[in-house]
N, C-alpha and C positions, 0 to 999 in steps of 0.2 A: 117734451125731452129735447134737449139741444142735440144738434146734428153735428158730428164730428168729420172732420177732413183726416184723411190718413197722414197727413204731413204734420212732422213734429220737428220744432225747432226750440233751441236753448236761447235764452234771454237772460241778460245780466240784471236788468232791473224790471220790476213788476209795473204792468200798465194794464188797466182794464181794456184798452184797446187792442192790445196784443191778443188776449182771450178772445176778444171778439172776432178776430181774423179767422179763428178756427170754429167758433160756436156761435149759435144765434139764440139768444135768450129772450124769452117773452116779457121779461121786466127785470128791473134791477134787483127786486126782491128775489127773484128765481136766480139770478146769477149770484147773489150771495148766499143764498141757501146751498146751492151747488158747490160752491167754492169752501164753505164751511164744511159741509158734508165730506168733500174731499180730504181736508184738512184733519178732521177726526179720523178718517180711514187710514190715512197715511201715519198719523200720529200712534194709531193703535198697531199699525204694523211694525214700527220703529220699536215699540215697547215689546212686541211679541218677539222681534229679531233679537233684542238686547236680552230677553229671558232665556232666549234658546242658547245664545252665545255663553251666557253664565252658567247655564246647565250643563252645557259641553266641557266647559272648564273645570267644574267642580269634579269630574271623574278622573 
Protein backbone atom coordinates (compact mmCIF):
# COMPACT_ATOMS: atom_id res chain seq x y z
CA UNK A 1 0.00 0.00 0.00
CA UNK A 2 1.21 3.51 -0.71
CA UNK A 3 2.13 5.71 2.18
CA UNK A 4 0.50 9.11 2.22
CA UNK A 5 1.63 12.33 3.81
CA UNK A 6 -0.99 14.52 5.46
CA UNK A 7 -0.12 17.43 3.16
CA UNK A 8 -2.59 18.19 0.38
CA UNK A 9 -1.97 20.63 -2.45
CA UNK A 10 -3.98 21.68 -5.46
CA UNK A 11 -2.33 21.42 -8.87
CA UNK A 12 -3.65 22.88 -12.09
CA UNK A 13 -2.12 20.21 -14.27
CA UNK A 14 -1.76 16.49 -13.74
CA UNK A 15 1.67 15.01 -13.56
CA UNK A 16 2.62 11.57 -12.24
CA UNK A 17 5.60 13.18 -10.57
CA UNK A 18 3.26 15.36 -8.48
CA UNK A 19 1.51 12.27 -7.15
CA UNK A 20 4.88 10.69 -6.47
CA UNK A 21 5.63 13.59 -4.13
CA UNK A 22 3.02 12.21 -1.72
CA UNK A 23 2.90 8.48 -2.44
CA UNK A 24 5.41 5.71 -3.02
CA UNK A 25 4.18 3.03 -5.42
CA UNK A 26 5.85 -0.35 -5.86
CA UNK A 27 5.35 -0.18 -9.65
CA UNK A 28 3.77 1.84 -12.44
CA UNK A 29 1.02 -0.80 -12.67
CA UNK A 30 0.20 -0.36 -8.97
CA UNK A 31 0.14 3.41 -9.52
CA UNK A 32 -2.31 3.02 -12.43
CA UNK A 33 -4.53 0.56 -10.50
CA UNK A 34 -4.81 2.92 -7.53
CA UNK A 35 -5.56 5.94 -9.73
CA UNK A 36 -8.21 3.98 -11.64
CA UNK A 37 -9.80 2.70 -8.42
CA UNK A 38 -9.91 6.28 -7.11
CA UNK A 39 -11.45 7.43 -10.39
CA UNK A 40 -14.19 4.78 -10.14
CA UNK A 41 -14.88 5.69 -6.50
CA UNK A 42 -15.17 9.41 -7.23
CA UNK A 43 -17.32 8.72 -10.29
CA UNK A 44 -19.73 6.65 -8.18
CA UNK A 45 -19.82 9.31 -5.45
CA UNK A 46 -20.74 11.95 -8.04
CA UNK A 47 -23.51 9.74 -9.43
CA UNK A 48 -24.82 9.16 -5.90
CA UNK A 49 -24.81 12.90 -5.17
CA UNK A 50 -26.65 13.65 -8.41
CA UNK A 51 -29.28 11.01 -7.60
CA UNK A 52 -29.69 12.42 -4.09
CA UNK A 53 -30.11 15.97 -5.40
CA UNK A 54 -32.62 14.83 -8.02
CA UNK A 55 -34.58 12.95 -5.36
CA UNK A 56 -34.55 16.02 -3.11
CA UNK A 57 -35.96 18.27 -5.84
CA UNK A 58 -38.71 15.77 -6.75
CA UNK A 59 -40.42 16.53 -3.45
